[in-house]
C-alpha positions as CSV (number, residue, x, y, z in Angstrom):
1,R,-3.0,17.6,-8.6
2,F,-0.5,14.8,-9.1
3,H,0.3,13.6,-12.6
4,P,0.7,9.8,-12.4
5,T,2.9,9.4,-15.5
6,T,5.4,12.2,-15.0
7,G,5.3,12.2,-11.2
8,T,5.0,16.0,-11.1
9,S,2.5,18.4,-9.9
10,A,0.0,20.0,-12.3
11,Y,0.3,23.3,-10.3
12,P,4.0,23.9,-9.5
13,L,3.6,27.5,-8.7
14,V,0.8,26.8,-6.3
15,C,2.9,24.1,-4.7
16,R,5.9,26.4,-4.2
17,S,3.5,28.9,-2.5
18,L,2.2,26.0,-0.4
19,S,5.7,25.1,0.8
20,W,6.4,28.8,1.7
21,A,3.1,29.1,3.6
22,C,3.7,25.8,5.4
23,G,7.2,27.0,6.5
24,L,5.7,30.2,7.8
25,L,3.0,28.4,9.8
26,A,5.5,25.9,11.2
27,S,7.7,28.8,12.5
28,M,4.7,30.5,14.1
29,S,3.5,27.3,15.8
30,G,7.0,26.2,16.9
31,D,6.5,22.9,15.1
32,K,4.6,21.5,18.1
33,D,2.1,19.7,16.0
34,P,3.4,16.3,14.7
35,V,4.2,15.6,11.1
36,Q,1.9,12.9,9.7
37,L,4.1,10.4,7.8
38,C,2.0,7.7,6.0
39,F,3.4,4.8,3.9
40,V,1.0,3.4,1.3
41,L,1.4,-0.1,0.1
42,H,-0.4,-1.7,-2.9
43,A,-1.8,-5.2,-3.6
44,N,-0.1,-8.2,-5.3
45,G,0.7,-7.6,-9.0
46,L,0.0,-3.9,-8.9
47,C,2.0,-0.7,-8.3
48,S,2.0,2.5,-6.4
49,H,0.4,4.5,-9.2
50,V,-3.0,2.7,-8.6
51,W,-3.3,5.0,-5.6
52,T,-3.7,8.1,-7.7
53,P,-7.5,8.4,-7.2
54,F,-7.1,7.7,-3.5
55,V,-4.6,10.6,-3.1
56,E,-6.9,12.9,-5.1
57,E,-10.0,12.0,-3.1
58,L,-8.0,12.4,0.2
59,A,-6.9,15.9,-0.8
60,K,-10.5,16.8,-1.7
61,Q,-11.8,15.6,1.7
62,L,-9.1,17.6,3.5
63,A,-10.3,20.6,1.5
64,L,-6.9,21.1,-0.2
65,E,-6.9,22.9,-3.5
66,A,-3.5,21.4,-4.4
67,F,-0.9,19.0,-3.3
68,S,2.7,18.5,-4.4
69,D,5.1,15.7,-5.2
70,E,7.8,17.0,-3.0
71,L,10.8,15.2,-1.7
72,L,11.0,14.9,2.0
73,P,13.2,17.7,3.6
74,G,16.9,17.0,3.2
75,L,16.4,14.0,0.9
76,S,17.4,13.6,-2.7
77,H,16.0,11.3,-5.4
78,Q,19.2,9.2,-4.8
79,G,18.2,8.8,-1.2
80,L,14.9,7.0,-2.0
81,P,14.7,3.4,-3.4
82,P,13.5,3.1,-7.0
83,G,9.7,3.2,-7.3
84,T,9.3,5.3,-4.1
85,R,7.5,8.7,-4.3
86,T,6.7,11.2,-1.6
87,L,3.7,13.5,-1.8
88,R,2.8,16.4,0.5
89,L,-0.8,17.1,1.4
90,G,-1.2,20.5,3.1
91,C,1.4,21.4,5.7
92,R,1.6,18.4,7.9
93,I,0.7,15.2,5.9
94,W,3.3,13.3,3.8
95,L,2.4,10.2,1.9
96,V,5.2,7.8,0.9
97,L,3.9,5.6,-2.0
98,V,6.0,2.5,-2.4
99,D,6.4,0.0,-5.3
100,L,7.0,-3.2,-3.4
101,L,9.9,-5.5,-4.6
102,G,9.0,-7.2,-7.9
103,H,6.5,-4.5,-8.8
104,G,6.5,-1.2,-10.7
105,A,9.9,0.4,-10.8
106,A,11.2,-1.5,-7.7
107,P,14.0,-4.1,-7.9
108,A,13.2,-7.7,-8.5
109,L,12.0,-10.1,-5.8
110,E,14.0,-13.3,-5.3
111,L,11.5,-16.1,-6.0
112,E,11.5,-19.6,-4.5
113,G,7.9,-20.8,-5.2
114,P,6.0,-21.5,-1.9
115,A,9.3,-20.8,0.0
116,T,9.6,-17.2,-1.4
117,D,10.9,-15.2,1.6
118,W,8.6,-12.3,2.5
119,S,11.3,-10.9,4.8
120,Q,12.7,-9.3,1.6
121,F,9.9,-6.8,1.9
122,V,10.8,-6.1,5.6
123,T,14.3,-5.2,4.5
124,Q,12.8,-2.9,1.9
125,L,10.3,-1.1,4.1
126,G,12.0,-1.0,7.5
127,P,15.0,1.0,6.4
128,L,12.8,3.2,4.2
129,V,10.8,4.2,7.4
130,D,14.1,5.1,9.1
131,T,15.3,7.1,6.1
132,C,12.0,9.1,5.9
133,L,12.0,9.7,9.7
134,G,15.5,11.2,9.3
135,A,14.0,14.0,7.3
136,F,12.4,15.4,10.5
137,P,15.1,15.3,13.1
138,E,13.7,18.2,15.2
139,Q,10.0,17.5,14.8
140,P,7.6,15.0,16.4
141,V,6.4,12.6,13.8
142,E,3.4,10.2,13.8
143,V,4.0,7.3,11.4
144,S,1.2,5.2,9.9
145,V,0.9,2.7,7.1
146,V,-2.0,1.9,4.7
147,G,-1.9,-1.5,3.1
148,H,-4.2,-3.4,0.7
149,S,-3.9,-7.1,0.4
150,L,-0.1,-7.8,-0.1
151,G,0.6,-4.4,1.2
152,G,-1.3,-5.2,4.4
153,G,0.7,-8.4,4.9
154,V,4.0,-6.5,4.4
155,A,2.9,-3.9,6.9
156,L,2.1,-6.5,9.5
157,M,5.4,-8.4,8.9
158,T,7.5,-5.3,9.1
159,Q,6.0,-4.2,12.4
160,A,6.1,-7.7,13.8
161,K,9.9,-8.0,13.1
162,A,10.8,-4.6,14.3
163,K,12.4,-4.0,17.7
164,R,10.3,-0.9,18.3
165,R,6.9,0.5,17.3
166,L,7.5,1.7,13.8
167,F,3.9,2.6,13.1
168,Q,1.4,4.2,15.5
169,H,-1.4,3.1,13.3
170,M,-2.0,0.7,10.4
171,V,-5.1,0.8,8.2
172,L,-5.4,-2.6,6.4
173,Y,-7.8,-3.8,3.8
174,E,-8.0,-7.6,3.7
175,P,-4.3,-8.2,4.3
176,M,-2.7,-11.0,2.3
177,Y,-2.0,-13.8,3.0
178,L,-2.8,-14.8,6.5
179,F,-4.4,-18.2,5.9
180,V,-1.4,-20.4,6.5
181,G,-2.5,-21.5,10.0
182,E,-4.8,-24.5,10.3
183,S,-7.4,-22.8,12.6
184,V,-7.6,-19.8,10.3
185,R,-8.0,-22.0,7.2
186,K,-10.9,-23.9,8.8
187,L,-12.7,-20.7,9.6
188,A,-12.2,-19.3,6.1
189,G,-13.0,-22.6,4.5
190,V,-9.7,-22.9,2.7
191,Q,-8.0,-26.2,2.0
192,D,-4.2,-26.3,2.1
193,E,-2.8,-27.6,-1.2
194,P,-0.1,-30.3,-1.0
195,D,1.6,-28.4,-3.9
196,R,0.6,-24.7,-3.6
197,M,2.0,-24.0,-7.1
198,Q,-0.8,-26.2,-8.4
199,S,-3.6,-24.3,-6.6
200,P,-6.3,-22.7,-8.8
201,I,-5.3,-19.1,-8.1
202,V,-1.7,-19.7,-8.8
203,Q,-2.4,-21.5,-12.0
204,R,-4.8,-18.8,-13.2
205,T,-2.1,-16.2,-12.4
206,L,0.5,-18.1,-14.4
207,R,-1.8,-18.0,-17.5
208,R,-2.1,-14.2,-17.4
209,Q,-1.2,-12.3,-20.5
210,A,2.0,-10.4,-19.8
211,E,2.8,-8.5,-22.9
212,W,0.9,-6.1,-25.3
213,P,2.0,-4.1,-28.3
214,S,1.3,-0.8,-26.4
215,R,-0.1,0.6,-23.2
216,G,-3.2,1.7,-25.1
217,Q,-3.9,-1.8,-26.3
218,A,-3.2,-3.2,-22.8
219,A,-5.7,-0.7,-21.3
220,A,-8.3,-1.7,-24.0
221,S,-7.8,-5.3,-23.2
222,L,-7.8,-5.1,-19.4
223,V,-10.9,-2.9,-19.1
224,Q,-12.9,-5.7,-20.6
225,K,-12.0,-8.0,-17.8
226,P,-14.3,-8.1,-14.7
227,L,-11.4,-7.5,-12.2
228,F,-10.4,-4.3,-13.9
229,A,-13.7,-3.1,-15.3
230,S,-14.9,-2.4,-11.7
231,W,-12.0,-0.1,-10.9
232,D,-12.1,3.7,-10.8
233,P,-10.8,4.7,-14.3
234,R,-8.0,6.7,-12.6
235,A,-6.8,3.6,-10.8
236,L,-6.7,1.6,-14.0
237,Q,-4.8,4.4,-15.8
238,G,-2.3,4.5,-12.9
239,Y,-1.8,0.8,-13.4
240,I,-1.2,1.3,-17.1
241,D,1.3,4.1,-16.3
242,G,3.2,2.5,-13.5
243,G,2.6,-1.3,-13.8
244,F,4.1,-1.8,-17.2
245,R,7.7,-1.6,-18.6
246,A,8.7,-1.0,-22.1
247,E,10.3,-4.1,-23.7
248,T,14.0,-3.4,-24.5
249,E,14.9,-6.6,-26.4
250,G,14.2,-5.4,-29.9
251,R,10.4,-5.6,-29.7
252,C,8.1,-2.6,-29.6
253,S,5.8,-3.7,-26.8
254,V,5.1,-3.3,-23.0
255,K,5.3,-6.0,-20.4
256,L,3.8,-6.3,-16.9
257,A,6.3,-4.9,-14.4
258,C,5.2,-7.6,-12.0
259,S,5.4,-10.8,-14.0
260,P,2.8,-13.5,-13.6
261,V,5.5,-15.7,-12.2
262,T,6.3,-13.2,-9.4
263,E,2.6,-12.7,-8.6
264,A,2.0,-16.4,-8.6
265,N,5.0,-17.0,-6.2
266,L,3.5,-14.6,-3.8
267,F,0.1,-16.2,-3.9
268,A,1.8,-19.6,-3.3
269,S,4.0,-18.5,-0.4
270,G,2.0,-16.3,1.9
271,V,3.3,-14.7,5.1
272,P,5.5,-16.8,7.4
273,V,3.7,-19.0,10.0
274,E,5.6,-17.2,12.7
275,L,3.6,-14.0,12.0
276,L,0.5,-15.8,13.3
277,T,2.3,-16.6,16.5
278,T,3.4,-13.0,16.9
279,L,-0.2,-11.8,16.4
280,Q,-1.3,-14.0,19.3
281,A,0.8,-12.0,21.8
282,P,-0.9,-8.9,23.2
283,D,2.2,-6.8,22.5
284,G,3.0,-8.6,19.2
285,L,2.8,-5.4,17.2
286,Q,4.5,-3.2,19.9
287,G,1.3,-1.3,20.6
288,C,0.5,-0.3,17.0
289,V,-3.3,0.3,16.6
290,V,-4.7,-1.9,13.8
291,H,-7.7,-0.7,11.8
292,L,-8.9,-3.6,9.7
293,A,-11.5,-3.3,7.0
294,L,-13.2,-6.3,5.3
295,G,-15.4,-6.6,2.3
296,Q,-18.8,-8.2,2.9
297,S,-18.7,-10.1,-0.3
298,S,-15.1,-11.4,0.1
299,P,-15.3,-15.1,0.7
300,L,-12.1,-15.5,2.7
301,W,-12.4,-12.6,5.2
302,T,-15.0,-12.6,7.9
303,P,-15.2,-11.0,11.3
304,E,-14.6,-14.5,12.8
305,V,-11.4,-14.8,10.9
306,A,-10.4,-11.3,12.0
307,T,-11.0,-12.2,15.6
308,E,-9.0,-15.4,15.3
309,L,-6.1,-13.5,13.9
310,F,-6.1,-10.2,15.7
311,G,-8.3,-10.8,18.8
312,A,-5.4,-11.0,21.2
313,L,-3.7,-7.8,20.3
314,Q,-3.6,-4.8,22.6
315,P,-4.8,-2.2,21.9
316,R,-7.7,-4.1,20.4
317,A,-7.9,-4.2,16.6
318,Q,-10.7,-2.0,15.2
319,V,-12.7,-4.0,12.6
320,S,-15.2,-2.6,10.1
321,V,-17.1,-4.3,7.2
322,V,-17.9,-2.6,4.0
323,D,-20.4,-3.6,1.3
324,S,-17.9,-4.6,-1.3
325,G,-15.2,-7.1,-2.4
326,H,-11.5,-7.4,-2.3
327,M,-10.7,-4.6,-4.7
328,W,-12.8,-2.0,-2.9
329,P,-9.9,0.5,-2.4
330,L,-9.5,0.8,-6.2
331,E,-13.2,0.7,-7.0
332,K,-14.4,3.3,-4.5
333,P,-11.3,5.4,-3.7
334,A,-13.4,8.2,-2.1
335,A,-14.9,5.8,0.4
336,F,-11.6,4.3,1.1
337,A,-10.0,7.7,1.6
338,A,-12.8,8.6,4.1
339,L,-12.1,5.4,6.0
340,V,-8.4,6.1,6.2
341,R,-8.9,9.7,7.2
342,Q,-11.3,8.7,10.0
343,A,-9.0,5.9,11.2
344,L,-6.0,8.3,11.3
345,G,-7.9,11.2,12.7
346,W,-7.0,13.5,9.8
347,G,-9.2,16.6,9.7
348,L,-8.9,20.1,8.4
349,T,-6.7,21.2,11.3
350,S,-4.1,18.4,10.9
351,A,-3.9,18.9,7.2
352,R,-3.3,22.6,7.3
353,M,-1.3,23.1,10.5
């Protein structure tokens, strides 16, 4: 099991045995089976630690008794950006959990209000994919990405701006924020604000409490709020562990790692309009297969919106609707893990071999 605070395995001896067994199996099979390398990207305002229950449930479904927080072969901690962690599930699956810029332990995001440039995320994620691929120079690798909200928008932008197919598959849950085109806004019933910094969601975000005396008091406060009360408790604990930073300016307190100002700037900006144009081309994502999941009770995402955005892509985007809202991956991590596993074709064989 993975410990979200220390970033270490609860079973180090088991994990070392797992590494030895995986090496033996790889030598016996001649490394013909591809490594599964999956990047996992969180929503706006959160951090990579909220994925703790997703990882635990995924391991259960793959019938793994243990998984390890191993570095990719040949890499050192210095070779990975701050806030990036790699986990090994079985012998073939590697997860790369990423704190996006401005979140968790990652560097700050340059903010410009509605003009905040999302290509900063592309320059974060694109080179990271190349770095991680470099860990497997002699083996075939299948690369995928899982993205929730902001993470989904970042995944789409990164692939759209790439000169090659970075990801064979992407599993997206309600990617943010694709309602900058007029036709999409009409379908979603969204009005464009003359000044997006004055929009209700931005103003609510700017009023968020950002500092508490301790992590314990932050947790006690947040669990009373409807947004967080519906989360799996492990996801909320992950947010408390990784989404806060200790205040260093003489006060004994903790502050949100992603400030309300950063979160609000991202809500106000949204993905560049040119991404919508890219999605209208059949080869706009270089043949990446998109698996898109929508919440039935989410007011902004409907199958009609999905068709408007992704209907031209080849291969055709695969769209599913779940009986939930925008925070479903954190509320029902086992169900989300099952969706991801099915989309990526991960079964017992691919996990162990």
